[in-house]
N, C-alpha and C positions, 0 to 999 in steps of 0.2 A: 517398577518403577521411579527408585528414587535413583540409578543409574543414570535412566531416561532423562531424567531433571539434569542431571552434574551435566551430558553430553552437549543434552538444548541449553543451559545455561552460558555452557562455556561457545556455543556458538554462535547466541547471541549479544557477548564481549565481545566476537573475533570480528562478528558483522560490526561493532559500531566501530572499532577498533584498525579497521579494516575504511570503513569509511573519512573515520579520522584521516586516518593515510594517507587516499585517495586527493580529501581536500588541501591537506601541505603541499604534496608534488602537483596539484594541480593552482596555490596558490603563493606559496614558497615557491617551489623550485620549477617553475618554469620562465617564473620570472627574471630570476636571481639564479642564475643557474649554475655560478662560482661555485656558489651554497654546499651542491657536492665535492669540491675538492675537499672539502673541510668534518666528512663523511667518510668509513668505515665502508668501503664496497658499494659507493653512492653512487655512476653512474654505473652500475650495474640493478641494484633496487628498483628505481628511479626507467631503468626502463621498464624489467619486470608489470612493472607497477601503472604503468601507460595499455602495453600490451594487456597484461591478465588482473589489471587490478577489480574494475568493472566486477565481471565474473564471482567473482572471489566472497565479496562479502552481496549479490546478489544468493545467488548457491548456498552461503554459512546464512543469509536470512534464510533464507527457505528451511534451509532443512530447523533451525530452532524455531522458522514456526509447527512445520512440519508434527514433530516431536512435540512440540507443547500441545498442535491441536487434538495429536491422537492419544493423546495423555489427560485432557480434561472433555475434550466429548468423542474419544470415545469414535474404532476405523468406523465407523457411518454413519458420525462430525467429518472427518476429516473427509476420507475418499469423496462425501456426502458435495461437498463442499469446493475438493482441488480441480477436481474428475472436468467440473463444469465454468472453472473459471478458468484450468489453462488451454482448453477444446473454444472455448466461446472467443477468450482476449488471444490466442494468436492465428484462430477465421480474421477474424477485426484486424488482424495485423494484419494480416497477408491478406488480404481486400483491399486493406489500406492503402498496406504499398505497391499494390498492382496495380487497380482502379483510383484511389483518391479516396474512395466511401467505406467507411463514415470519418475519419477523422482531417483526410483536407492531403495535400499534394506533396508526402512529402519522404524521402529512403534514410536505411539507416547507414550510416558509416561503422569505423573498426574500431574495438574498444570498447566492444560488450558478448563478444565469442561470438563462437563459429553461430551460419545464419542459416535457420530452416527454410531451403528452394531459391536459397544465395537475398533473401528479403530479408529476414526475420531475425534477428539475432536470437539465441534458443532459453538467456537470462530472460527474456519480454515476459514470454505469460508468469513467468516464475514470478520478477516483479509482481503484477494482476495479478499472481495466486494470493501472495503472503502483506500488499495490505492492501488489499480486497477483502480474507477473512478476515484482520485487525478492523477496518475498517466496520463493517459488519457488527463484530461480536460489540466493540463500542459500542453502537447504537441500537442494538438489542436489548442492552447492558440501559442505555440509558433513557430509553425509549416507557423498559416495564418499571426503570426506579419509578420516573416521574407518575405512571400512572395517566401515559395520557387517552387512553383510549377507553371503552368500556369491553368495545366488541372486537378481539384476537384479528379480525382481520381488518382494521381501519392502522391496528397496531402493527402486523407484518408489515403492509402496504408499505409506511409508512417511516417504521426499519430499515424496508429496504430501499425508499428516494433518499434518509438520511445515510445513508452509507455510503451507496455509491456518488452522494455530495463530497461525507467527506475523502473518498477517494479520486473524485474529480479534483477535486481542491489543490490537495497534494499536485496535481497537476501544474495550478495556477503557479506554483513555484518551478518546478522541476522544469518546464518542458523551455522558458530563456534561459536556464543553466545551462540543461545541455544542449541544445541549439544553435547558440548563438555567442559561446562565449569563447577566447583562445581555441579551446579541443576540443571543437565539437560532438557528438554523439550520432546524431543525425541532422538534417537540414533540411528545408522547407523550402520547391520547386517556388512557388507563390506563399513567400513572405504573408498573416492577413495584418489584421489594421488590429489586434488586442499583442506589444510587443514580438510580433512575427510570428503570430501563432494568432492563424482562421481561426470564428468565434467555428465555426464548425469542430475543430476537435474537441472542443468541450462540451457539443449536444454526442459526440463518440462518443467521451470517455465514458459518459452521467451515461448513455443509453446500452453502451457493452459493461458496463459494472452495473449495470439496474436487472440487467437479464440475467447475466449469472447468478448475483444473489438473489434474484427470483425460482431457479427453479432451484439453487440450496434450500430454500426455504421450502419448498415443497417438500424435497430429498430429508432433511431433514425435520419434519413435523414434528412433535408432542414429543421425539423421543430424545430428540438434543435439549442438554439443561443451558438454561440462560445462565451464563458468569455473571458472580460480581464481584464487590470486593478489589479485593488481590488477585484473584487471580485471573484478575483483566491490567495488570504488571504489564505482564509480557505486551498485550497487544498493542496501550499507552506506548512502550519505550520506544518500541516498531514504527509502530506510526510517526510519535515525535521526532523516535536519531534521523530515518529516513526526510523525516518536513527538516528537519534541523541542516540537514547536506542537503537538500535544493536551496534553503534558504539562504546559505552562506554563499553558496554558487551565483542568485541570484545577485548580494550583496555586491560582492566583491564587485562584474559586472554593475552596476547602478541601479538595478530591476528594483523599484523601493514597493508600485503600485499592486503588482501583483503579488508580494510580501506579504501586506496588510492584507491583502485580497481574501488571503488564503490564508491568512493568521482566523480574522473573522471567521471565514468558513468554515475551515477548519479543522486550524489548532486549538482553539479557543473551545468551539462546540465537541474537541474527540476530549480535553480533559473535564467538561464539564458534564459531559457522561460519564465517562469515569468517577467521578466524583460526586455525582445521585444515585450512587448503586452503594451507597454508603448510606442503606433507610435500614430500616427496624426492622428487626425476622417477624416480632410479633406484625410487622402493618404489612411485610410479608406473604404472611400466610394469610390471611381474610382476605389478601389480593386474589394469590391463588383460587381461596375456594372460592369466590365469585368468578374467577373466568372458566371454574369447572363446571357452575351448577349451567351456564349459558352451553347451547347449541354452536356450533363452529364448522363449516367447511371449513376453513384455509387453515394453515396451521399455527396456532396460536404462539407469541410469547412469551 
């Protein structure tokens, strides 16, 4: 486990560094290409970054979260989330790029790797997986620490809803940055009213996330632990790192409103969920005993 944690940490660092490297290329080098003349192998590094940088940061993030999930949740916990997350998000993306449902009418461009069926880059369902897992783990822990409901069924449903909101809030900031800046990664055939995005897109994001999070919660049942405190450091870092990447891109393009909305509905609640897990052990044990004494037909959180 120690070696696995070390690899996990290295991949997490690589994930964050590759995003920072990508931001430097998109925001500094592209507007000022003369900068490359002062960097050894500058043109080659920039060409590689534009061709595969998006793939690298998503793959490294996936590896880091995969190792983390296996280490903290076990094999059942990891696969119980990853399989439905990837399968359902890929199905939604293939349906969306083919028919316009559930997100709207859009097409992926180059820069995110090989396209499945010529439509959806293979990295897209991977990003749904690792951001979705981080969102749900933070939501479960935060609501559990707050003792928001005595009945586990309501707390379970609330955690799924909050996890889907955290995931969707990331897209508030990500989509303008990735579809309307100097180097877009996808484009909308019919730009919507919200900074080029149709409102339908957010409904699709929330619905897709809620479906695979709900299925994962059923698979997890009572056998998957609720992580607390420092065990949630990686989910928070991954969430805020990806949120920060999208935020810098959006702000550079002048999109302030999506960033503010994303902070209020995503970044701030994520931090609060992490912070709320710093509860006294005695209080947690008392709540656990109370929940155990009450039967529930739905997996408890």
